[in-house]
KEDOPA-449600 format. One record per residue: residue in three letters; z, y, x of N, C-alpha, C in turn. Coordinates in steps of 0.02 Angstrom, whole numbers, padded with zeros to 5 digits, always signed. Layout:
! KEDOPA-449600
alaZYXZYXZYX...
***
This chain:
! KEDOPA-449600
met-00013-00058+00052-00004+00002-00002+00000+00060+00041arg-00031+00115+00023-00044+00184+00072-00002+00221+00037leu+00036+00252+00087+00103+00300+00072+00083+00366+00087his+00108+00416+00027+00085+00489+00032+00136+00517+00084leu+00083+00560+00129+00155+00608+00174+00186+00652+00126pro+00244+00666+00143+00286+00723+00101+00245+00790+00107leu+00234+00807+00176+00203+00857+00197+00156+00885+00148leu+00100+00840+00131+00037+00847+00097+00050+00842+00020leu+00091+00821-00010+00113+00821-00099+00108+00896-00112leu+00067+00900-00170+00035+00958-00197+00086+01000-00228pro+00112+01055-00214+00155+01100-00263+00126+01121-00314ile+00161+01142-00363+00131+01179-00411+00121+01250-00391leu+00071+01273-00374+00074+01342-00354+00008+01374-00391ala+00028+01437-00409-00030+01472-00445-00089+01494-00412val-00156+01484-00416-00204+01503-00389-00254+01533-00428ala-00286+01597-00395-00331+01639-00439-00395+01594-00461gln-00417+01604-00514-00488+01577-00531-00530+01641-00551asp-00551+01667-00489-00597+01736-00513-00654+01709-00467thr-00691+01666-00541-00752+01649-00496-00803+01701-00501ala-00817+01747-00546-00851+01811-00528-00855+01848-00482arg-00791+01845-00429-00788+01871-00381-00814+01825-00327met-00806+01762-00329-00820+01708-00290-00903+01725-00281asp-00936+01716-00344-01009+01720-00350-01041+01790-00320glu-00997+01839-00328-01017+01912-00304-01022+01907-00220val-00970+01870-00197-00971+01871-00125-01030+01819-00102leu-01028+01753-00131-01100+01718-00127-01166+01754-00112arg-01179+01794-00175-01231+01826-00181-01253+01894-00117his-01184+01920-00108-01193+01956-00047-01234+01933+00013tyr-01202+01858+00033-01252+01833+00081-01302+01823+00074val-01321+01791+00025-01380+01774-00020-01430+01825-00015asp-01404+01889-00028-01465+01948-00034-01476+01969+00026lys-01424+01961+00081-01438+01991+00155-01479+01928+00199arg-01493+01871+00150-01543+01813+00180-01492+01774+00234gln-01433+01776+00236-01383+01750+00277-01373+01679+00242phe-01381+01655+00190-01350+01608+00165-01411+01567+00107met-01419+01513+00106-01436+01459+00062-01409+01405+00061gly-01390+01376-00003-01339+01318-00003-01299+01302-00062ser-01259+01257-00051-01197+01241-00117-01125+01249-00084val-01095+01271-00137-01029+01288-00120-00977+01243-00172leu-00901+01238-00154-00873+01206-00194-00799+01222-00199val-00757+01247-00232-00687+01265-00234-00653+01224-00279ala-00591+01179-00256-00560+01141-00301-00486+01132-00292arg-00444+01129-00335-00384+01113-00327-00355+01037-00344gly-00334+01015-00300-00349+00929-00307-00413+00900-00315val-00411+00872-00366-00499+00846-00402-00513+00893-00438asp-00488+00944-00457-00523+00971-00518-00549+01041-00483thr-00617+01040-00507-00667+01104-00475-00649+01158-00500ile-00630+01219-00472-00640+01291-00503-00689+01314-00478phe-00739+01317-00435-00811+01344-00436-00846+01294-00392gln-00902+01291-00425-00960+01251-00391-01024+01285-00403lys-01059+01293-00357-01135+01333-00370-01169+01328-00311ser-01243+01329-00316-01282+01313-00280-01332+01372-00283tyr-01359+01398-00227-01408+01452-00197-01470+01426-00168gly-01522+01465-00186-01582+01462-00133-01611+01390-00141thr-01653+01370-00095-01692+01310-00109-01687+01259-00054ala-01684+01192-00081-01662+01127-00042-01743+01115-00005asn-01798+01135-00032-01855+01133-00013-01906+01203-00013ala-01904+01232+00025-01936+01300+00012-02016+01311-00008glu-02047+01266+00032-02109+01252+00025-02137+01228-00050trp-02092+01190-00089-02116+01177-00154-02056+01211-00207gln-02020+01262-00163-01974+01287-00208-01929+01247-00256val-01906+01197-00220-01858+01160-00248-01777+01183-00236pro-01736+01193-00304-01682+01227-00283-01630+01182-00258asn-01574+01207-00232-01522+01173-00215-01483+01157-00275asp-01441+01109-00273-01406+01081-00329-01346+01052-00309ala-01305+01037-00356-01239+00986-00326-01256+00932-00303ala-01306+00896-00306-01329+00838-00278-01363+00844-00214thr-01382+00909-00193-01412+00903-00136-01369+00878-00069lys-01406+00841-00020-01361+00820+00024-01394+00848+00093phe-01336+00892+00138-01345+00924+00192-01328+00896+00256arg-01357+00900+00294-01324+00869+00368-01253+00924+00382leu-01204+00866+00404-01158+00898+00412-01143+00934+00489gly-01168+00920+00524-01158+00929+00607-01085+00891+00613ser-01050+00947+00638-00988+00926+00678-00940+00904+00622ile-00930+00925+00570-00900+00883+00522-00903+00806+00515thr-00945+00784+00550-00968+00705+00556-00893+00685+00601lys-00865+00732+00643-00818+00722+00687-00753+00685+00651gln-00752+00707+00590-00697+00697+00565-00694+00617+00534phe-00759+00602+00524-00774+00517+00501-00761+00480+00557thr-00789+00493+00627-00783+00469+00673-00706+00448+00696ala-00671+00510+00699-00597+00501+00708-00568+00450+00665ala-00572+00451+00598-00546+00411+00547-00566+00348+00575ala-00631+00325+00576-00647+00258+00588-00608+00227+00643val-00604+00263+00720-00562+00249+00770-00486+00236+00741leu-00471+00280+00695-00411+00266+00669-00398+00186+00646leu-00444+00186+00598-00436+00118+00547-00442+00060+00597leu-00491+00063+00654-00475-00003+00713-00433+00001+00732glu-00394+00060+00749-00321+00041+00776-00262+00020+00733glu-00285+00033+00662-00238-00011+00611-00248-00081+00617gln-00312-00097+00637-00330-00169+00633-00305-00214+00698gly-00280-00162+00732-00263-00188+00820-00318-00199+00868lys-00376-00177+00857-00424-00180+00892-00430-00123+00947leu-00394-00068+00945-00384-00034+01006-00331+00010+00997ser-00315+00050+01044-00260+00100+01052-00290+00167+01062thr-00260+00221+01039-00287+00287+01053-00271+00298+01134ala-00203+00261+01138-00174+00274+01212-00221+00242+01264asp-00265+00190+01241-00304+00153+01291-00359+00186+01339pro-00368+00163+01406-00415+00202+01441-00474+00188+01413ile-00532+00218+01408-00589+00209+01375-00628+00145+01412ser-00610+00152+01480-00629+00075+01536-00610+00019+01501lys-00559+00027+01458-00546-00053+01430-00595-00075+01386his-00631-00030+01339-00677-00054+01290-00750-00034+01313leu-00771+00002+01356-00833+00019+01370-00850-00004+01438pro-00923-00039+01445-00935-00059+01516-00948-00009+01559asn-00946-00017+01621-00982+00018+01688-00955+00088+01675thr-00895+00109+01669-00871+00181+01658-00854+00197+01739pro-00883+00257+01750-00881+00284+01812-00805+00280+01837pro-00788+00290+01898-00732+00295+01925-00697+00370+01901ala-00748+00410+01898-00697+00475+01876-00671+00486+01807trp-00699+00424+01761-00657+00422+01695-00608+00379+01701glu-00580+00358+01744-00517+00306+01739-00471+00340+01700lys-00450+00398+01707-00393+00423+01672-00419+00445+01597val-00468+00442+01581-00485+00463+01515-00467+00410+01454thr-00429+00434+01399-00421+00387+01361-00464+00410+01289val-00432+00357+01250-00470+00369+01187-00435+00435+01150his-00382+00457+01152-00327+00521+01138-00385+00578+01170his-00388+00583+01228-00427+00634+01252-00499+00644+01228leu-00538+00587+01210-00604+00590+01177-00588+00634+01106leu-00545+00609+01059-00529+00616+01005-00510+00700+00981asn-00475+00732+01044-00436+00794+01030-00481+00842+01100his-00542+00832+01127-00565+00855+01168-00542+00885+01241thr-00486+00840+01264-00465+00848+01314-00476+00800+01373ser-00536+00778+01368-00555+00720+01419-00576+00765+01487gly-00600+00804+01478-00642+00842+01554-00726+00835+01561ile-00745+00783+01510-00826+00763+01518-00866+00823+01478pro-00902+00843+01521-00946+00890+01502-00991+00885+01431ser-00995+00937+01390-01031+00916+01323-01124+00924+01349phe-01154+00867+01334-01219+00858+01345-01256+00911+01303thr-01228+00952+01262-01280+00988+01198-01283+01063+01265ala-01242+01056+01308-01232+01134+01350-01293+01123+01397phe-01312+01062+01425-01352+01048+01476-01416+01073+01465pro-01452+01120+01518-01538+01152+01501-01569+01107+01466ala-01560+01030+01484-01628+00985+01473-01623+00964+01396tyr-01572+00990+01375-01560+00971+01290-01598+00975+01241ser-01630+01039+01246-01681+01072+01199-01744+01031+01215arg-01757+00983+01265-01820+00931+01257-01782+00868+01252phe-01716+00851+01265-01687+00792+01246-01679+00770+01176lys-01679+00815+01146-01663+00812+01066-01720+00804+01044arg-01773+00814+01052-01839+00797+01024-01863+00727+01019gln-01816+00682+01058-01840+00609+01077-01784+00564+01045arg-01814+00505+01029-01755+00462+01015-01724+00423+01064his-01666+00416+01057-01620+00397+01127-01572+00334+01092thr-01553+00295+01143-01499+00248+01118-01447+00265+01137ile-01377+00246+01101-01322+00284+01121-01307+00273+01210glu-01338+00224+01235-01323+00217+01303-01358+00259+01344glu-01400+00279+01320-01456+00348+01360-01408+00407+01333leu-01383+00410+01282-01345+00472+01269-01290+00480+01322val-01245+00433+01309-01194+00430+01367-01199+00434+01439asn-01261+00402+01460-01290+00417+01524-01299+00494+01563leu-01312+00527+01498-01325+00597+01519-01260+00634+01555thr-01204+00610+01538-01134+00634+01569-01108+00593+01616arg-01130+00534+01635-01099+00485+01674-01096+00506+01746asp-01144+00534+01768-01139+00556+01843-01108+00631+01862lys-01102+00660+01803-01081+00732+01815-01000+00722+01816pro-00975+00769+01860-00902+00774+01865-00873+00796+01813leu-00805+00790+01820-00767+00805+01752-00756+00880+01767glu-00749+00921+01707-00728+00988+01719-00659+01007+01730phe-00614+00953+01705-00538+00962+01735-00505+00912+01714glu-00450+00898+01749-00406+00850+01740-00392+00816+01670pro-00412+00754+01656-00404+00736+01570-00333+00747+01558gly-00331+00774+01495-00266+00787+01468-00238+00864+01490ser-00276+00895+01532-00248+00957+01563-00275+01026+01522lys-00330+01010+01493-00362+01078+01468-00394+01058+01404tyr-00417+01097+01359-00459+01092+01299-00539+01105+01322ala-00564+01082+01297-00649+01098+01302-00690+01056+01256tyr-00718+01100+01201-00753+01050+01161-00816+01015+01184ser-00823+00956+01167-00856+00904+01206-00889+00865+01149asn-00962+00879+01139-00992+00837+01102-01014+00756+01140ser-00997+00759+01201-01014+00698+01237-00956+00657+01230gly-00893+00668+01206-00829+00624+01197-00838+00595+01140tyr-00865+00628+01077-00895+00593+01017-00945+00557+01019ala-00991+00558+01075-01037+00512+01079-01016+00449+01104leu-00955+00462+01155-00929+00393+01173-00886+00360+01119leu-00866+00398+01078-00825+00359+01030-00869+00332+00982gly-00925+00365+00963-00971+00316+00940-00991+00251+00969gln-01006+00248+01040-01024+00189+01079-00954+00149+01077leu-00894+00167+01083-00836+00130+01078-00833+00095+01005leu-00847+00135+00948-00847+00104+00880-00904+00030+00879glu-00958+00046+00913-01019+00003+00900-01002-00048+00954thr-00965-00036+01009-00958-00099+01054-00897-00144+01009ile-00845-00117+00994-00778-00142+00970-00814-00187+00906ser-00844-00153+00855-00865-00188+00793-00921-00231+00800gly-00966-00222+00841-01025-00247+00846-01075-00228+00787lys-01071-00166+00753-01102-00146+00710-01128-00080+00720pro-01190-00059+00696-01208+00013+00715-01166+00056+00681tyr-01157+00138+00716-01117+00160+00686-01122+00197+00612gly-01189+00209+00579-01185+00218+00520-01183+00156+00471ile-01184+00088+00485-01175+00042+00451-01099+00036+00440leu-01064+00047+00514-01000+00042+00499-00946+00100+00468leu-00982+00148+00467-00950+00204+00422-00954+00193+00334asn-01032+00158+00328-01040+00135+00257-00987+00087+00225glu-00978+00039+00276-00921-00008+00262-00847+00007+00258met-00827+00047+00309-00769+00076+00309-00733+00125+00258ile-00795+00169+00256-00779+00254+00219-00810+00257+00154phe-00869+00246+00163-00915+00287+00118-00926+00227+00038asn-00915+00179+00071-00921+00124+00004-00854+00123-00028pro-00808+00111+00006-00747+00122-00024-00716+00167-00049leu-00756+00244-00038-00711+00287-00068-00772+00318-00124gly-00833+00281-00131-00873+00291-00190-00916+00350-00162met-00932+00361-00101-00983+00426-00084-01045+00401-00065ser-01084+00400-00114-01147+00380-00120-01194+00416-00112gly-01181+00482-00100-01233+00528-00072-01216+00548+00003ser-01174+00514+00036-01157+00520+00116-01191+00463+00149gly-01201+00482+00223-01229+00421+00271-01258+00456+00323tyr-01285+00410+00369-01316+00424+00424-01376+00458+00416asp-01406+00521+00443-01472+00552+00432-01509+00507+00474ser-01579+00522+00441-01637+00478+00464-01699+00524+00480asn-01744+00526+00533-01804+00554+00525-01856+00521+00501thr-01847+00451+00475-01901+00411+00453-01891+00385+00367val-01811+00376+00362-01801+00344+00289-01801+00400+00241leu-01835+00376+00182-01841+00422+00125-01765+00418+00100ile-01743+00503+00099-01670+00501+00066-01683+00547+00020pro-01660+00531-00043-01679+00566-00108-01634+00622-00114his-01659+00686-00126-01620+00746-00122-01583+00774-00071arg-01609+00754-00013-01594+00788+00044-01629+00861+00060ala-01582+00906+00087-01613+00970+00084-01658+00977+00158leu-01703+01010+00171-01728+01029+00236-01697+01097+00259gly-01702+01096+00325-01660+01161+00361-01715+01201+00384tyr-01676+01266+00374-01726+01324+00396-01677+01373+00441val-01725+01417+00467-01698+01463+00510-01719+01545+00495pro-01678+01590+00480-01709+01660+00463-01753+01691+00517thr-01808+01733+00493-01845+01776+00528-01833+01836+00497pro-01864+01894+00530-01848+01951+00514-01873+01978+00444asn-01920+01921+00426-01962+01940+00359-01943+01875+00309ser-01917+01835+00337-01933+01769+00293-01878+01717+00323ile-01904+01646+00313-01869+01590+00350-01932+01553+00383arg-01914+01506+00425-01955+01458+00445-01920+01399+00448asn-01950+01332+00459-01931+01285+00466-01894+01284+00541ala-01828+01238+00528-01789+01230+00592-01837+01186+00628asp-01806+01189+00706-01829+01149+00770-01810+01076+00744phe-01860+01023+00764-01841+00959+00760-01801+00935+00811ile-01746+00900+00779-01698+00865+00814-01688+00781+00796asp-01719+00741+00842-01699+00655+00817-01646+00642+00796met-01619+00617+00735-01550+00609+00732-01514+00550+00764ser-01545+00512+00797-01512+00480+00867-01466+00511+00907val-01486+00587+00915-01443+00622+00964-01379+00642+00954pro-01378+00667+00897-01304+00697+00873-01256+00628+00843his-01283+00581+00836-01242+00511+00828-01184+00527+00795ala-01121+00495+00821-01056+00518+00802-01015+00577+00804ala-01060+00624+00844-01046+00684+00845-01061+00725+00797gly-01112+00709+00760-01140+00758+00713-01200+00735+00675ala-01217+00672+00660-01276+00644+00623-01283+00627+00554leu-01205+00637+00528-01200+00631+00447-01233+00691+00398tyr-01245+00647+00341-01263+00712+00299-01212+00679+00227ser-01189+00742+00186-01155+00725+00143-01175+00781+00078thr-01142+00777+00014-01136+00813-00042-01077+00861-00040thr-01063+00926-00072-01002+00954-00078-00959+00905-00117gly-00979+00862-00170-00939+00831-00209-00914+00762-00175asp-00951+00736-00132-00939+00682-00094-00866+00697-00036leu-00887+00770-00009-00837+00793+00049-00781+00803+00003leu-00768+00834-00061-00727+00834-00084-00683+00773-00097lys-00710+00717-00120-00690+00652-00115-00653+00622-00052trp-00695+00648+00009-00667+00619+00060-00596+00663+00079thr-00605+00729+00079-00543+00768+00082-00483+00748+00056gln-00489+00726-00020-00434+00707-00065-00418+00628-00041ala-00467+00595-00009-00444+00547+00015-00403+00529+00076leu-00420+00563+00111-00388+00580+00183-00313+00614+00174val-00306+00663+00137-00256+00699+00138-00200+00653+00107asn-00218+00621+00052-00182+00605-00006-00160+00506+00013gly-00185+00505+00095-00152+00431+00102-00196+00375+00082lys-00249+00380+00045-00281+00349+00020-00331+00298+00064leu-00323+00324+00135-00382+00292+00193-00339+00274+00236leu-00301+00332+00281-00257+00302+00334-00180+00300+00309lys-00156+00263+00355-00092+00244+00354-00065+00319+00372pro+00017+00314+00357+00047+00383+00369+00041+00401+00439glu+00060+00337+00496+00067+00366+00564-00013+00387+00580ser-00067+00353+00565-00144+00377+00582-00141+00446+00551leu-00123+00457+00503-00142+00526+00481-00099+00591+00506arg-00040+00562+00523-00002+00609+00570-00045+00629+00648lys-00070+00571+00670-00091+00580+00735-00160+00627+00719met-00194+00618+00676-00251+00649+00659-00244+00735+00638leu-00183+00746+00612-00161+00811+00593-00124+00846+00622thr-00107+00823+00690-00063+00846+00744-00103+00887+00796pro-00085+00936+00787-00139+00994+00847-00123+00981+00908gly-00168+00974+00952-00158+00970+01027-00188+01039+01065leu-00201+01047+01116-00237+01097+01158-00291+01115+01114gly-00301+01179+01121-00344+01211+01081-00341+01215+00993asp-00286+01193+00980-00276+01189+00907-00310+01120+00867tyr-00318+01093+00901-00374+01031+00883-00345+00960+00882gly-00341+00924+00805-00306+00869+00792-00360+00810+00827tyr-00390+00760+00780-00428+00711+00784-00488+00727+00725gly-00537+00766+00752-00589+00790+00711-00569+00832+00659ile-00503+00877+00685-00480+00927+00642-00455+00987+00671val-00478+01042+00639-00450+01104+00662-00401+01127+00634ile-00332+01146+00680-00296+01170+00631-00259+01254+00652pro-00280+01291+00639-00268+01355+00644-00193+01371+00659pro-00169+01407+00716-00092+01422+00715-00071+01473+00670lys-00119+01513+00654-00100+01577+00622-00124+01583+00549gly-00091+01617+00499-00129+01635+00439-00084+01582+00390arg-00128+01575+00333-00109+01512+00278-00117+01455+00324lys-00078+01402+00312-00089+01343+00346-00145+01303+00311arg-00196+01276+00358-00243+01242+00330-00291+01200+00377tyr-00307+01135+00361-00352+01113+00407-00427+01118+00389gly-00465+01086+00428-00542+01095+00429-00583+01085+00487his-00655+01100+00463-00692+01092+00529-00750+01126+00509gly-00783+01143+00553-00868+01178+00535-00914+01134+00576gly-00973+01148+00562-01025+01115+00584-01086+01150+00600gly-01128+01153+00651-01194+01178+00653-01245+01120+00685ile-01298+01125+00646-01361+01089+00685-01414+01111+00649asp-01487+01107+00702-01541+01130+00679-01559+01142+00612gly-01554+01212+00582-01562+01225+00505-01506+01216+00447phe-01449+01197+00483-01387+01195+00448-01325+01209+00479asn-01286+01245+00440-01206+01273+00437-01173+01258+00399thr-01104+01208+00404-01052+01203+00370-01000+01211+00383ala-00941+01206+00321-00873+01224+00332-00835+01183+00288gln-00787+01167+00296-00738+01126+00264-00662+01166+00271leu-00625+01172+00234-00551+01201+00226-00515+01157+00178tyr-00447+01147+00196-00411+01121+00151-00324+01162+00162tyr-00305+01178+00111-00241+01222+00111-00179+01163+00077pro-00139+01141+00124-00098+01083+00094-00053+01114+00046glu-00031+01174+00057+00024+01209+00012+00003+01220-00049ser-00066+01225-00063-00091+01222-00141-00136+01175-00167gly-00151+01140-00121-00192+01083-00132-00290+01107-00133ile-00287+01159-00114-00355+01185-00120-00404+01168-00071thr-00466+01142-00075-00519+01121-00035-00577+01174-00054val-00606+01192+00000-00657+01233-00004-00714+01213+00043ile-00778+01204+00025-00832+01181+00047-00892+01232+00049ala-00922+01235+00100-00976+01280+00111-01034+01240+00152phe-01088+01226+00121-01148+01197+00145-01205+01256+00143ser-01239+01248+00205-01289+01293+00204-01352+01263+00246asn-01413+01265+00211-01468+01226+00243-01502+01303+00266leu-01467+01368+00294-01506+01414+00328-01462+01418+00389ser-01499+01418+00452-01460+01415+00509-01441+01491+00534thr-01363+01503+00491-01345+01574+00515-01269+01542+00513pro-01219+01596+00553-01156+01568+00565-01103+01590+00507val-01131+01589+00442-01093+01629+00385-01049+01570+00334ala-01065+01510+00355-01035+01458+00314-00956+01470+00329asp-00933+01464+00387-00860+01486+00399-00825+01538+00358thr-00880+01593+00373-00848+01650+00337-00837+01658+00248ile-00893+01615+00227-00896+01613+00161-00837+01561+00133ala-00816+01518+00167-00785+01461+00161-00705+01503+00173asn-00695+01545+00211-00636+01590+00214-00625+01643+00165his-00673+01670+00157-00682+01713+00093-00655+01681+00031leu-00697+01621+00013-00664+01592-00055-00595+01568-00042gly-00584+01544+00011-00510+01529+00014-00464+01586-00001ala-00476+01638+00019-00436+01687+00022-00447+01710-00074ile-00501+01720-00084-00493+01738-00162-00456+01702-00192val-00463+01633-00194-00427+01570-00221-00347+01586-00233his-00331+01622-00168-00254+01628-00148-00231+01706-00168asn-00289+01730-00215-00251+01800-00220-00255+01847-00169glu-00292+01846-00124-00295+01872-00067-00362+01926-00068thr-00370+01993-00056-00417+02036-00053-00470+02011-00007val-00538+02009-00025-00596+02017+00012-00638+02070+00018thr-00640+02105+00067-00683+02149+00081-00746+02138+00117leu-00810+02150+00082-00874+02144+00125-00899+02210+00168ser-00954+02177+00211-00956+02234+00244-00986+02306+00215thr-01022+02277+00160-01053+02326+00116-01007+02370+00079glu-00939+02346+00070-00894+02381+00038-00861+02416+00073arg-00856+02430+00146-00820+02476+00184-00854+02532+00187lys-00811+02587+00185-00840+02652+00197-00843+02668+00283asp-00896+02691+00291-00935+02718+00362-00911+02779+00363val-00870+02812+00401-00851+02872+00413-00868+02899+00485pro-00897+02949+00511-00920+02974+00571-00864+02981+00620leu-00872+02979+00678-00819+02979+00725-00854+03027+00771thr-00813+03070+00799-00828+03132+00857-00855+03086+00918ala-00880+03133+00962-00891+03092+01018-00831+03058+01068ala-00777+03117+01074-00734+03093+01104-00686+03036+01073gln-00693+03023+01005-00662+02957+00989-00696+02896+00999lys-00769+02900+00999-00799+02853+01007-00797+02827+01082glu-00794+02884+01125-00797+02871+01195-00710+02831+01214arg-00672+02850+01176-00604+02823+01190-00594+02755+01169leu-00632+02711+01138-00636+02651+01107-00680+02616+01165thr-00725+02634+01187-00760+02593+01238-00740+02562+01306gly-00756+02507+01313-00732+02477+01382-00748+02398+01369asp-00715+02355+01411-00719+02277+01411-00659+02262+01402tyr-00654+02208+01332-00588+02171+01336-00603+02100+01327ala-00551+02071+01361-00562+01993+01384-00516+01966+01321ile-00551+01912+01288-00507+01865+01259-00480+01812+01299asn-00526+01792+01354-00500+01736+01405-00552+01765+01460pro-00548+01728+01520-00580+01739+01580-00654+01736+01565asn-00691+01690+01511-00744+01665+01499-00780+01699+01441phe-00724+01752+01392-00754+01779+01327-00736+01850+01348thr-00781+01890+01344-00774+01969+01342-00801+02012+01291ile-00770+02055+01248-00810+02082+01199-00815+02180+01230arg-00869+02168+01231-00893+02241+01278-00908+02284+01214ile-00872+02350+01218-00894+02410+01174-00915+02456+01221phe-00971+02492+01189-01006+02528+01243-01038+02577+01189leu-01067+02642+01221-01115+02689+01192-01177+02690+01203glu-01237+02703+01170-01300+02698+01174-01336+02733+01133asp-01361+02794+01159-01386+02859+01126-01344+02878+01066gly-01290+02882+01088-01231+02907+01029-01213+02859+00975gln-01229+02793+00985-01204+02740+00942-01161+02693+00966leu-01109+02681+00936-01067+02632+00963-01087+02567+00953leu-01081+02523+01016-01126+02463+01000-01070+02405+01030thr-01083+02340+01012-01037+02289+01044-01071+02221+01047gln-01055+02184+01120-01096+02141+01130-01042+02091+01171val-01026+02029+01147-00990+01982+01160-01009+01944+01217thr-00987+01901+01260-01015+01858+01303-01074+01819+01281asn-01134+01819+01313-01190+01783+01297-01231+01785+01226gln-01214+01844+01188-01225+01847+01123-01270+01925+01120pro-01295+01934+01085-01348+01990+01081-01295+02056+01057lys-01332+02121+01070-01278+02171+01057-01295+02190+00981phe-01238+02223+00939-01234+02243+00877-01206+02300+00867pro-01237+02356+00814-01208+02419+00802-01130+02419+00766leu-01079+02468+00782-01018+02461+00755-01003+02526+00712phe-00974+02512+00660-00959+02569+00620-00883+02571+00615ala-00876+02626+00591-00795+02653+00574-00764+02670+00504thr-00716+02636+00500-00667+02648+00432-00611+02711+00459asp-00591+02726+00519-00563+02769+00541-00550+02770+00614glu-00528+02813+00637-00537+02812+00720-00508+02754+00755asn-00464+02708+00727-00435+02655+00758-00478+02590+00733thr-00523+02597+00684-00558+02523+00650-00616+02538+00659leu-00660+02476+00683-00728+02474+00683-00748+02411+00652phe-00807+02417+00634-00828+02351+00604-00913+02334+00617leu-00932+02275+00592-00990+02250+00592-01013+02242+00526lys-01087+02254+00528-01113+02241+00477-01151+02178+00467val-01177+02139+00523-01208+02091+00522-01173+02024+00517val-01095+02042+00514-01074+01987+00509-00998+02025+00474asp-00944+01997+00443-00900+02002+00430-00840+02006+00480ala-00834+02046+00525-00793+02056+00578-00763+02138+00591val-00703+02139+00604-00648+02207+00600-00624+02189+00672leu-00640+02266+00704-00605+02275+00779-00547+02329+00764ala-00493+02311+00777-00435+02368+00765-00396+02384+00826phe-00394+02435+00838-00360+02453+00893-00292+02504+00889pro-00238+02502+00935-00175+02523+00931-00183+02592+00930thr-00143+02626+00875-00145+02696+00863-00107+02742+00930gly-00126+02803+00936-00082+02851+00979-00098+02836+01043glu-00153+02802+01077-00166+02779+01151-00217+02808+01168ala-00230+02854+01224-00280+02877+01249-00347+02840+01271lys-00321+02783+01296-00361+02731+01299-00337+02656+01284pro-00352+02631+01223-00319+02574+01194-00317+02515+01251asp-00265+02478+01251-00257+02432+01308-00277+02361+01275lys-00298+02365+01220-00313+02296+01182-00358+02315+01116val-00376+02256+01091-00418+02261+01029-00403+02188+00988thr-00398+02207+00926-00375+02140+00875-00442+02124+00844leu-00490+02077+00849-00539+02051+00809-00519+01985+00756thr-00540+02028+00710-00520+01979+00633-00600+01953+00614gln-00606+01891+00611-00672+01860+00598-00647+01796+00573asn-00682+01770+00504-00668+01707+00469-00608+01689+00471gly-00563+01722+00450-00501+01713+00429-00450+01712+00476gln-00478+01718+00531-00436+01707+00600-00433+01777+00645thr-00377+01775+00685-00366+01841+00706-00343+01826+00790val-00385+01858+00842-00387+01861+00906-00361+01928+00941thr-00330+01935+00989-00321+01997+01036-00365+01982+01099ala-00392+02041+01116-00429+02044+01187-00410+02102+01205thr-00375+02098+01281-00363+02155+01327-00404+02175+01370arg-00403+02251+01369-00437+02287+01412-00443+02257+01494lys-00504+02255+01509-00510+02237+01577-00491+02281+01624
***
């Protein structure tokens, strides 16, 4: 018998049902050509808001709807982590095992890497999606062994367990581990262990050749329209990002997971315990703000987000078949609205002029960490911002200490009364980080 974890019992809390505001928020991003897809908000198993926007197939003008199947991207990692924990419950592995116990011919550098390290991105194994050759590699079919071989001869980025660095290679290795131990392909194993038992008939391992009814095509925005997304062979994302699902199926999954219908209590505790980087096993647990669990995903032509709020039992799901980063933003906005919090869209903020001195005061380089800097600078009298390895965007002001972007819903707040602020606080996607002047 599966036991419920006390911390996940759903208290009777009032939640807002301002579905008109939810739709208004979605229309904002649809009108800006930043979103098309399907969203769902539920309390427990009861749907509060469910709606679809735009097209699943733009060439035939087939609309998205509740049955549309979207590529999940990295939300796949939740299912991979759960499958590993189910095998542990069966006594076929331990998360404390070195991966060399189960995988053949692992290099000496991986001797200290455990299953646990792969699950929470602390292995030090570099992510193959960051390699220069990935853009070519992803276009061809590969075996899981070929995928793993991309990193086999690469040095570790750090001592296993000492740091956090998101690694798709780690989850590819978990996919190989699942196949090696079970003797079954990853997709078939998940059908047997998760999708079929939970009644998730709209979910599975995506394919470039199999006909999958109601599957959305992925698109990329252009200045005046959209285009087809780049091709990726679905053998490449594998256990790190190759699954598809519907919003309704992901609600079934979320409810089964958090209510102990799939994993034993000890397994669920492992999955939901944040490690370095606030990452559990296939789950992100942000340390600030309203308590929530979730994950996002991005894969050619698709962007996805899932949030679960344990104190209210609210689930928020946003699936987009337009490759922009707003699914996370939308999910956080919907989560805020349903919890009676105010959401202010970029078009609803009042842009006030600043003097040249007020603008100059805010310029500078602000570091979130040694590898990620927010640069604020002037160009022809316009305040601009550019973060590491990203394009520059114009900034606008609500007052002399608060700037915002219109391309994304992000706000930069500076301390008052300082000649040159020593820090700036960035709020985006429901999360807040502070950057210090360099």
